[in-house]
C-alpha positions in Angstrom: 18.7 -0.4 31.8 17.0 -0.9 28.4 13.3 -0.1 28.3 11.0 -3.2 27.1 9.5 -2.6 23.9 6.2 -1.2 25.1 7.9 1.8 26.4 9.5 2.8 23.5 7.1 2.4 21.4 4.7 4.5 23.8 7.5 7.1 24.4 7.9 7.5 20.3 4.2 7.9 20.2 3.9 10.5 23.1 6.9 12.7 21.7 5.4 12.8 18.1 2.5 13.4 19.4 3.7 16.5 21.8 5.5 17.6 18.8 2.2 17.9 16.7 0.6 20.0 19.1 3.7 22.2 19.2 3.2 23.3 15.5 0.4 25.9 14.6 -1.0 24.8 11.4 -4.1 23.2 11.0 -4.5 19.4 11.4 -5.6 17.6 7.7 -5.9 14.8 9.7 -6.6 13.6 13.9 -5.0 10.8 15.5 -7.1 8.2 15.7 -5.3 5.7 18.0 -4.4 6.0 21.6 -1.3 4.3 22.9 -2.7 1.4 24.5 -4.0 0.5 20.8 -0.9 1.5 19.5 0.7 -1.6 21.4 -2.3 -3.8 20.9 -1.7 -3.4 17.1 2.0 -4.4 17.3 1.5 -7.1 19.1 -1.1 -8.7 16.9 1.5 -8.1 14.0 4.0 -9.4 16.3 2.3 -12.6 17.4 1.6 -13.4 13.5 -1.6 -14.5 14.4 -3.7 -11.9 12.4 -6.9 -13.5 11.7 -7.6 -16.5 13.8 -5.8 -15.6 17.0 -6.6 -14.6 20.7 -8.3 -11.2 19.8 -10.1 -12.2 17.5 -11.9 -15.0 19.4 -12.5 -12.5 22.2 -14.2 -9.9 19.5 -16.3 -12.6 18.1 -17.2 -13.6 21.9 -18.0 -9.5 22.7 -19.5 -9.4 19.3 -21.9 -12.1 19.7 -23.0 -10.5 23.5 -23.3 -7.4 22.1 -26.1 -8.5 18.9 -27.5 -11.2 21.5 -26.5 -14.5 20.0 -24.4 -17.5 21.3 -22.3 -17.4 18.4 -20.8 -15.1 15.7 -18.2 -15.5 13.2 -16.4 -12.5 11.5 -15.5 -13.1 8.0 
């Protein structure tokens, strides 16, 4: 049975993370994204809606609430 793309991406992300943890070298960079963020990133890119999509609208609404205004527009 074929995996869905989210499972395949998460499995690859985990494999690479675990592989990097096994090395005894000093890390020059740290991973800043977790699996959920990787999936959200890929999902957004695949949607083709990089600037005016649902996630942007959701962010603008949460940002407006955070700064206590009715509306916000990120440009």
